[in-house]
C-alpha positions as a Markdown table, in Angstrom:
| # | Residue | x | y | z |
|---|---|---|---|---|
| 1 | Met | 89.5 | -159.8 | 14.6 |
| 2 | Ala | 90.2 | -158.3 | 17.6 |
| 3 | Leu | 89.6 | -155.2 | 19.0 |
| 4 | Pro | 91.9 | -152.1 | 17.2 |
| 5 | Ser | 94.3 | -151.3 | 20.3 |
| 6 | Asp | 93.0 | -147.4 | 20.3 |
| 7 | Phe | 88.7 | -148.3 | 20.5 |
| 8 | Lys | 86.6 | -146.9 | 23.1 |
| 9 | Asp | 83.8 | -147.6 | 25.6 |
| 10 | Ser | 82.6 | -144.4 | 24.5 |
| 11 | Tyr | 81.9 | -145.6 | 21.4 |
| 12 | Val | 79.9 | -148.2 | 22.7 |
| 13 | Asp | 78.2 | -145.6 | 25.3 |
| 14 | Leu | 77.0 | -143.4 | 21.8 |
| 15 | Ala | 76.3 | -146.4 | 20.0 |
| 16 | His | 73.7 | -146.7 | 22.6 |
| 17 | Gln | 72.6 | -142.8 | 22.7 |
| 18 | Leu | 72.0 | -143.8 | 18.5 |
| 19 | Ala | 69.7 | -146.0 | 19.1 |
| 20 | Asp | 68.1 | -144.2 | 21.6 |
| 21 | Ala | 67.9 | -140.8 | 19.0 |
| 22 | Ala | 66.7 | -143.4 | 16.6 |
| 23 | Ala | 63.9 | -144.8 | 18.7 |
| 24 | Gln | 62.1 | -141.4 | 19.4 |
| 25 | Val | 61.4 | -141.2 | 16.0 |
| 26 | Thr | 60.5 | -144.7 | 15.3 |
| 27 | Arg | 58.2 | -144.6 | 17.6 |
| 28 | Lys | 56.5 | -141.3 | 17.1 |
| 29 | Tyr | 55.5 | -142.5 | 13.7 |
| 30 | Phe | 54.8 | -146.2 | 14.4 |
| 31 | Arg | 51.1 | -147.1 | 13.4 |
| 32 | Thr | 50.8 | -143.4 | 12.0 |
| 33 | Ser | 49.5 | -142.1 | 9.0 |
| 34 | Phe | 52.7 | -140.9 | 6.6 |
| 35 | Asp | 53.5 | -140.9 | 3.0 |
| 36 | Val | 55.3 | -143.0 | 2.0 |
| 37 | Glu | 57.7 | -143.1 | -1.4 |
| 38 | Ser | 59.7 | -145.5 | -3.2 |
| 39 | Lys | 63.3 | -144.9 | -3.9 |
| 40 | Gly | 64.8 | -145.4 | -7.2 |
| 41 | Asp | 65.4 | -148.7 | -6.7 |
| 42 | Thr | 61.0 | -149.5 | -6.3 |
| 43 | Ser | 62.2 | -150.1 | -2.0 |
| 44 | Pro | 59.8 | -147.9 | 0.2 |
| 45 | Val | 61.2 | -144.6 | 2.5 |
| 46 | Thr | 59.4 | -143.0 | 4.8 |
| 47 | Ile | 60.0 | -139.8 | 6.9 |
| 48 | Ala | 60.3 | -141.5 | 9.9 |
| 49 | Asp | 63.8 | -143.6 | 7.7 |
| 50 | Arg | 65.3 | -140.0 | 6.7 |
| 51 | Gln | 64.9 | -137.7 | 10.5 |
| 52 | Ala | 66.5 | -140.9 | 12.3 |
| 53 | Glu | 69.0 | -141.0 | 10.2 |
| 54 | Ile | 69.8 | -137.4 | 10.2 |
| 55 | Ala | 69.3 | -137.5 | 14.2 |
| 56 | Met | 72.2 | -140.1 | 14.3 |
| 57 | Arg | 74.5 | -138.4 | 11.9 |
| 58 | Glu | 74.5 | -135.3 | 13.9 |
| 59 | Met | 75.3 | -136.8 | 16.8 |
| 60 | Ile | 78.1 | -138.8 | 15.4 |
| 61 | Glu | 79.9 | -135.6 | 13.5 |
| 62 | Arg | 79.0 | -134.0 | 16.8 |
| 63 | Thr | 81.7 | -136.8 | 19.1 |
| 64 | Phe | 83.6 | -137.9 | 16.7 |
| 65 | Pro | 83.7 | -135.8 | 13.4 |
| 66 | Glu | 86.9 | -137.4 | 12.3 |
| 67 | His | 84.6 | -140.8 | 11.8 |
| 68 | Gly | 82.9 | -141.3 | 8.7 |
| 69 | Ile | 79.2 | -142.0 | 8.5 |
| 70 | Phe | 77.6 | -144.3 | 5.7 |
| 71 | Gly | 73.3 | -144.6 | 6.2 |
| 72 | Glu | 70.7 | -145.5 | 4.0 |
| 73 | Glu | 69.2 | -142.9 | 3.5 |
| 74 | His | 71.5 | -140.1 | 3.5 |
| 75 | Gly | 74.7 | -142.1 | 1.8 |
| 76 | Leu | 78.6 | -141.7 | 2.8 |
| 77 | Lys | 80.5 | -139.1 | 4.2 |
| 78 | Phe | 84.2 | -139.2 | 5.3 |
| 79 | Gly | 85.3 | -137.6 | 8.5 |
| 80 | Ser | 87.4 | -134.7 | 9.1 |
| 81 | Gly | 90.7 | -136.9 | 9.8 |
| 82 | Ala | 92.5 | -137.7 | 7.4 |
| 83 | Gly | 93.3 | -141.9 | 7.3 |
| 84 | Ser | 90.6 | -142.1 | 9.6 |
| 85 | Lys | 90.2 | -145.6 | 9.3 |
| 86 | Tyr | 86.4 | -145.9 | 11.8 |
| 87 | Met | 83.1 | -145.5 | 9.3 |
| 88 | Trp | 79.7 | -146.0 | 11.2 |
| 89 | Val | 77.3 | -147.3 | 8.8 |
| 90 | Leu | 73.5 | -147.1 | 9.7 |
| 91 | Asp | 70.2 | -148.0 | 8.4 |
| 92 | Pro | 67.9 | -146.0 | 10.5 |
| 93 | Ile | 65.1 | -148.7 | 10.0 |
| 94 | Asp | 65.7 | -151.9 | 8.3 |
| 95 | Gly | 62.7 | -153.8 | 7.3 |
| 96 | Thr | 61.2 | -150.3 | 6.4 |
| 97 | Lys | 57.7 | -152.6 | 4.7 |
| 98 | Ser | 57.1 | -154.0 | 8.0 |
| 99 | Phe | 57.3 | -150.7 | 9.6 |
| 100 | Ile | 54.6 | -149.1 | 6.8 |
| 101 | Thr | 52.5 | -152.0 | 7.9 |
| 102 | Gly | 52.3 | -152.0 | 11.6 |
| 103 | Lys | 55.0 | -154.6 | 12.0 |
| 104 | Pro | 57.2 | -154.1 | 14.7 |
| 105 | Leu | 59.9 | -156.6 | 13.5 |
| 106 | Phe | 61.7 | -153.8 | 12.1 |
| 107 | Gly | 65.1 | -152.8 | 13.7 |
| 108 | Thr | 67.7 | -149.5 | 13.7 |
| 109 | Leu | 70.7 | -150.9 | 12.7 |
| 110 | Ile | 74.0 | -149.1 | 14.1 |
| 111 | Ser | 77.5 | -150.6 | 13.2 |
| 112 | Leu | 81.2 | -149.2 | 13.8 |
| 113 | Val | 83.6 | -150.7 | 11.5 |
| 114 | Tyr | 87.3 | -150.4 | 11.4 |
| 115 | Glu | 89.5 | -151.2 | 7.9 |
| 116 | Gly | 86.1 | -152.3 | 6.7 |
| 117 | Ser | 85.5 | -154.7 | 9.2 |
| 118 | Pro | 82.3 | -154.9 | 12.0 |
| 119 | Val | 83.6 | -154.4 | 15.5 |
| 120 | Leu | 80.5 | -153.1 | 16.9 |
| 121 | Gly | 77.1 | -153.4 | 16.1 |
| 122 | Ile | 73.8 | -152.7 | 17.7 |
| 123 | Ile | 70.3 | -153.9 | 17.0 |
| 124 | Asp | 67.5 | -152.4 | 18.3 |
| 125 | Gln | 63.7 | -153.2 | 18.4 |
| 126 | Pro | 62.5 | -149.7 | 19.6 |
| 127 | Ile | 59.0 | -150.7 | 20.1 |
| 128 | Thr | 59.3 | -154.1 | 21.7 |
| 129 | Lys | 62.2 | -152.5 | 23.4 |
| 130 | Glu | 64.6 | -155.4 | 22.9 |
| 131 | Arg | 68.3 | -153.8 | 22.2 |
| 132 | Trp | 71.0 | -156.3 | 21.0 |
| 133 | Val | 74.5 | -155.2 | 21.3 |
| 134 | Gly | 77.9 | -157.0 | 20.0 |
| 135 | Val | 81.6 | -156.3 | 20.3 |
| 136 | Val | 84.8 | -158.1 | 18.5 |
| 137 | Gly | 85.9 | -160.2 | 21.4 |
| 138 | Arg | 82.8 | -159.4 | 24.3 |
| 139 | Pro | 79.8 | -161.6 | 24.6 |
| 140 | Thr | 76.2 | -160.2 | 22.7 |
| 141 | Thr | 74.1 | -158.9 | 24.7 |
| 142 | Leu | 70.3 | -158.3 | 24.8 |
| 143 | Asn | 69.2 | -155.6 | 27.2 |
| 144 | Gly | 72.3 | -156.5 | 29.0 |
| 145 | Gln | 71.7 | -160.6 | 29.4 |
| 146 | Gln | 74.5 | -162.4 | 28.1 |
| 147 | Leu | 73.1 | -164.5 | 24.6 |
| 148 | Arg | 74.7 | -167.9 | 23.2 |
| 149 | Thr | 73.0 | -169.4 | 20.1 |
| 150 | Arg | 72.1 | -173.0 | 19.8 |
| 151 | Thr | 73.2 | -176.7 | 18.7 |
| 152 | Cys | 72.4 | -177.7 | 15.3 |
| 153 | Pro | 74.4 | -179.3 | 13.4 |
| 154 | Asp | 72.4 | -181.2 | 11.5 |
| 155 | Val | 70.6 | -179.5 | 8.5 |
| 156 | Lys | 67.9 | -181.3 | 8.4 |
| 157 | Leu | 66.6 | -180.0 | 11.8 |
| 158 | Ala | 67.1 | -176.1 | 11.8 |
| 159 | Tyr | 65.1 | -173.1 | 11.5 |
| 160 | Leu | 65.9 | -171.2 | 8.6 |
| 161 | Tyr | 64.9 | -167.3 | 8.1 |
| 162 | Ala | 64.9 | -165.5 | 5.4 |
| 163 | Thr | 63.2 | -161.5 | 5.1 |
| 164 | Thr | 61.4 | -162.7 | 1.9 |
| 165 | Pro | 61.8 | -165.2 | -1.0 |
| 166 | His | 61.6 | -162.2 | -3.5 |
| 167 | Met | 64.9 | -161.0 | -2.3 |
| 168 | Phe | 66.9 | -164.2 | -4.9 |
| 169 | Ser | 66.3 | -164.6 | -8.4 |
| 170 | Gly | 68.1 | -166.0 | -10.9 |
| 171 | Asp | 71.5 | -168.9 | -9.5 |
| 172 | Asn | 71.3 | -167.7 | -6.2 |
| 173 | Glu | 67.7 | -168.4 | -5.9 |
| 174 | Val | 68.4 | -171.8 | -7.1 |
| 175 | Ala | 70.9 | -172.4 | -4.5 |
| 176 | Phe | 69.0 | -170.6 | -2.0 |
| 177 | Asn | 65.9 | -173.4 | -2.3 |
| 178 | Arg | 68.9 | -176.2 | -2.5 |
| 179 | Leu | 69.0 | -175.0 | 1.0 |
| 180 | Arg | 65.3 | -174.2 | 1.9 |
| 181 | Asp | 64.4 | -178.0 | 1.2 |
| 182 | Ser | 66.7 | -179.6 | 3.2 |
| 183 | Val | 66.1 | -177.5 | 6.4 |
| 184 | Arg | 62.9 | -178.5 | 8.7 |
| 185 | Ile | 61.1 | -175.1 | 9.1 |
| 186 | Pro | 61.6 | -172.0 | 6.5 |
| 187 | Met | 60.6 | -169.4 | 7.6 |
| 188 | Tyr | 60.1 | -165.7 | 5.8 |
| 189 | Gly | 59.5 | -162.0 | 7.2 |
| 190 | Cys | 61.5 | -161.0 | 10.3 |
| 191 | Asp | 64.4 | -158.7 | 8.9 |
| 192 | Cys | 67.2 | -157.5 | 11.1 |
| 193 | Tyr | 65.1 | -159.1 | 14.1 |
| 194 | Ala | 65.8 | -162.4 | 12.9 |
| 195 | Tyr | 69.3 | -162.7 | 13.4 |
| 196 | Gly | 68.2 | -161.4 | 16.5 |
| 197 | Leu | 66.7 | -164.2 | 17.3 |
| 198 | Leu | 69.1 | -166.3 | 15.7 |
| 199 | Ala | 72.0 | -164.8 | 18.6 |
| 200 | Ala | 69.2 | -165.5 | 21.5 |
| 201 | Gly | 69.1 | -169.2 | 19.9 |
| 202 | His | 65.3 | -169.9 | 18.3 |
| 203 | Cys | 66.3 | -170.1 | 14.9 |
| 204 | Asp | 69.4 | -171.7 | 13.5 |
| 205 | Leu | 69.8 | -170.2 | 10.0 |
| 206 | Val | 69.4 | -167.1 | 8.6 |
| 207 | Val | 70.7 | -166.3 | 4.9 |
| 208 | Glu | 69.9 | -163.5 | 3.1 |
| 209 | Ala | 70.2 | -161.6 | -1.0 |
| 210 | Asp | 70.6 | -158.4 | -2.4 |
| 211 | Leu | 71.9 | -156.9 | 1.1 |
| 212 | Lys | 73.9 | -153.3 | 1.2 |
| 213 | Pro | 76.6 | -152.7 | 4.3 |
| 214 | Tyr | 74.1 | -151.0 | 5.9 |
| 215 | Asp | 71.5 | -154.2 | 5.9 |
| 216 | Tyr | 74.4 | -156.3 | 7.5 |
| 217 | Met | 77.4 | -154.9 | 8.8 |
| 218 | Ala | 75.6 | -154.4 | 12.8 |
| 219 | Leu | 74.6 | -158.1 | 12.6 |
| 220 | Val | 78.3 | -159.4 | 12.2 |
| 221 | Pro | 79.4 | -158.6 | 15.9 |
| 222 | Val | 75.8 | -159.3 | 17.5 |
| 223 | Val | 75.7 | -163.8 | 15.4 |
| 224 | Gln | 79.3 | -163.8 | 16.7 |
| 225 | Gly | 79.3 | -162.2 | 20.0 |
| 226 | Ala | 76.3 | -165.0 | 20.7 |
| 227 | Gly | 78.9 | -168.5 | 19.3 |
| 228 | Gly | 77.3 | -168.1 | 15.5 |
| 229 | Val | 78.9 | -167.0 | 12.2 |
| 230 | Met | 77.9 | -165.0 | 9.9 |
| 231 | Ser | 79.9 | -164.4 | 6.1 |
| 232 | Asp | 78.8 | -164.2 | 3.0 |
| 233 | Trp | 77.6 | -167.3 | 0.5 |
| 234 | Arg | 81.9 | -168.4 | -0.3 |
| 235 | Gly | 82.6 | -168.5 | 3.7 |
| 236 | Arg | 84.7 | -164.9 | 3.5 |
| 237 | Pro | 84.1 | -162.7 | 6.3 |
| 238 | Leu | 81.7 | -159.8 | 5.6 |
| 239 | Val | 83.9 | -156.5 | 4.7 |
| 240 | Trp | 83.5 | -153.1 | 2.6 |
| 241 | Gln | 85.9 | -150.2 | 3.1 |
| 242 | Pro | 85.3 | -147.3 | 0.4 |
| 243 | Ser | 88.3 | -145.3 | -0.8 |
| 244 | Pro | 87.5 | -141.7 | -1.2 |
| 245 | Gly | 86.8 | -140.3 | -4.3 |
| 246 | Ala | 85.5 | -143.7 | -4.8 |
| 247 | Thr | 82.5 | -143.5 | -7.9 |
| 248 | Asp | 81.6 | -147.3 | -7.1 |
| 249 | Leu | 80.3 | -148.2 | -3.5 |
| 250 | Lys | 78.8 | -151.3 | -4.7 |
| 251 | Ala | 82.6 | -152.5 | -5.8 |
| 252 | Gly | 82.5 | -155.2 | -2.6 |
| 253 | Trp | 79.4 | -156.3 | -1.4 |
| 254 | Pro | 79.0 | -159.3 | -1.5 |
| 255 | Gly | 74.9 | -159.0 | -0.7 |
| 256 | Glu | 74.0 | -162.5 | -0.4 |
| 257 | Val | 75.0 | -163.7 | 3.7 |
| 258 | Cys | 74.7 | -166.7 | 5.6 |
| 259 | Ala | 74.3 | -166.8 | 9.2 |
| 260 | Ala | 74.5 | -169.6 | 11.9 |
| 261 | Gly | 74.5 | -170.7 | 15.0 |
| 262 | Asp | 76.2 | -173.3 | 15.0 |
| 263 | Pro | 80.0 | -173.2 | 13.1 |
| 264 | Gln | 79.1 | -177.2 | 11.5 |
| 265 | Leu | 75.6 | -176.1 | 10.4 |
| 266 | His | 77.1 | -172.8 | 8.8 |
| 267 | Arg | 79.7 | -175.4 | 6.4 |
| 268 | Arg | 77.1 | -177.4 | 6.1 |
| 269 | Ala | 74.8 | -174.5 | 4.5 |
| 270 | Leu | 77.5 | -173.2 | 2.5 |
| 271 | Glu | 78.1 | -176.5 | 0.8 |
| 272 | Leu | 74.2 | -176.8 | -0.2 |
| 273 | Leu | 75.0 | -172.6 | -1.3 |
| 274 | Asp | 77.5 | -173.1 | -3.6 |
| 275 | Trp | 76.6 | -171.2 | -6.4 |
| 276 | Lys | 79.6 | -169.8 | -8.0 |
């Protein structure tokens, strides 16, 4: 899609400010002693997750109160502007398990979604101070330098990332294993950082399951702006647009995503992931 006609560069400026605000929180707590709680789905959460998201939400509410916000830790809030088509989707710490174990491969994910489609995305790694920025129709950058994915049309030559093999189960585990067994090297443990590596041309595939919109929306513009392709396992665009009053926010979440640096490789990966 093209950028909406009412898209403003001030949205990009705000996204950078949000990343800066979240980084102040996460750097303060990284490799320090803090309590780790378990959420209802057993995933861990910390004071850093919650404080970083609150800081970002408050900035959005002050700057663009008409925009909606959906964050992993504090849920969904529609903006004050009736019928506003913009929503910010936030994951303050994507990779909390990495964060709590002192591994600097987590990231803050910030996305601006228009009518359900991500048009702006940031992956920010506050410890290594690397920031990927993707905007629809513009080249992806890493700390201001333009990026390109690398050519790799053959699955047999591909380097594949997934956060963990434990994110797959049942039929999608069978499908993932079929792809995993076909690539040159499968690797694990990078969370959102793997998508940044793909955009920078260091790996070829990232295939995952059990993801939520705050896990993947920011990644789409980053991957696509570097020349890559990102979709669900059926090749469909990753979109999500909740309606006011909706009780089932999970409706329309694909869960499974496939990102590839090479469009031909993406098509071949989807063939191997054909599970429904």
